[in-house]
N, C-alpha and C positions, 0 to 999 in steps of 0.2 A: 503494499499499500505506500505511495507516493507520501510525502511528507505534508502535512494539510498546510502547514507555516512557511512558505519560497521568503527566505532573506533576500534583503534590498544590500546587498552584500557592496556598493558603491558609498550607501549611505552609512551602513554600520562600519564599511573602512576610517570616513570622515569623523564618524563617532568617535572612533579608538582615537585614532590622532587625537583631536581635540582634547579628549580623557588625558592622553599621554603628555600631552603640552600643557594642560593645568598641575597636575601631577598631587591631587586632593590628598592622599596619603604619603608627602614627601620620600617617596622611595629611590633613590638614588641609581636603582635597576627598571624602574618605571619604562623607559626604552622596549627592554628586549624580554619582559615581564609576557609569558604567555596571555591570553585572555578568550575563555572557550566562550564559543557562543549557544544560549541555552534560550527556551521560552516557558513559560509554567504551563500544564495541560496538554490535551491533547484535539485541540481543536484550535483556532483560531478567538472563537469568541472565550470559550475558557484565558487563556491566555491572558485578552485584554482585564477580564473579570480579575483573576490575580494579580495583576502586572499594577492594578488599580489599587488593591491592597496594600501592594509591596511600598507605592508612591505615597500609600497617606500614612503609610506609619503603620498599620494594623497586621498585615503579613509579615513576621521575623525570621519565619521560620519555614524548610521544606522539606519532604525528603525522595527519593526514589530506588525504586530497588536497588540491588547491589547488580542483577543482571540486568539492567536497563542501562546503569550507567558503562559497566563496561564495556558491554555490547555497542554503544554510541559515542564511548569517548576512549582515546588513546591514553592519558593521566590520568592518572588515581585523581580523585576530591580527596581535597585536603584543606589545612586551615591556609588562608593565604591564596587558595585558588581565585582568580577573578571573570567574571561572567559578564558579560557585556547579554541582559535579557530586552528578547523580543516583545515587540506588541503583535496583535493578533495581524498585523499587516506584512511583517516580516522590518521593522523599523526600530534599530535600537533607541531604547526610552530609559535606560539606566545601567548602569554598572556594579553589582556587586562583588561583597570581599566573603568568602567565607570566613567564618569565624571558632568553627567547631565541628566536627563531624565524628557523631556517635552511629559504629554497626549496630543494629537491634533487629530484634526479630520483632515481628507484624506482631505475633501477640504482646509485648513487652511494649510497646510505645506506651508513654503513660497522659494523663489528662494534660499537665505542662504544656507538653510538647503537643499537642493536639489545638489548647489555645492559643500556642506563640504560633502554628499554621494560620490561624486568623480566619480561615475559612467557617461558610453555614452558623452553626449555633453554637461552635468553638467547645463542643464539646464532645469527649473521647467515645461517645455511643454514635455522635455524627461524623465524627473522624472514620471511624471505622468502617462507617458502611458506605460514604465515599469513597474512599481509599480502595474497598475489594472492589466496589462498581467499576474506578479506573483502575485497577492492574487488572481486573478480568477481560477488559477490553486492551489493555497494551501489548501484557505478556506472553501472549497467544502470538504475535508479532512476530517474536523473537524465539519464538519454542518453548516458551514456560506456560505453568500456571499458577495464579496465587497459591501460597499455603501460608499457614499461622505464621510456619516458622521460615516464614523466606524473612533475609535477611533486608533491611531497610537503611539507606544512609538517610541518618537524618542530621540537618543542616540547619544550622545556624547560619546568620549571615547579618550585615548591615549595606545600605543603599551607600556607596561612596562617590559616585559621581551621576547627575542627571542633570538634565537642560530643560528648559520651558518647556 
């Protein structure tokens, strides 16, 4: 199945160049530090909805299955990872810095993490149902099925760059 969001590569490249020039994290290696390109969810509508939660400060955490991350990315997800986040139209909207990554079985995700994801009712019950549905849609595309013990990469992040 094709990627539902088509990255606007020229706009993304220009956005990352402006980010590097502004160097908001005062990193002497900012020009050589890799920046992954990502978006939230599995549809343009979900990408826009979750991006808005990030931009307004409600969403400060996210997760992906370890299987998905390893299938889609060459580098591991670690603290300090930088990601340009796209909207549903494929345009760069902000850059996140990963603060922490905690590999966690699906069944062990806790209330605080569900709350910090900022979605829906912000309860663990809501989180479990919504994420089970999400993984039931996405994991079969890479030959996997969700399970209670599948490992999730539970990530906390901060927005380090955005433009008006």
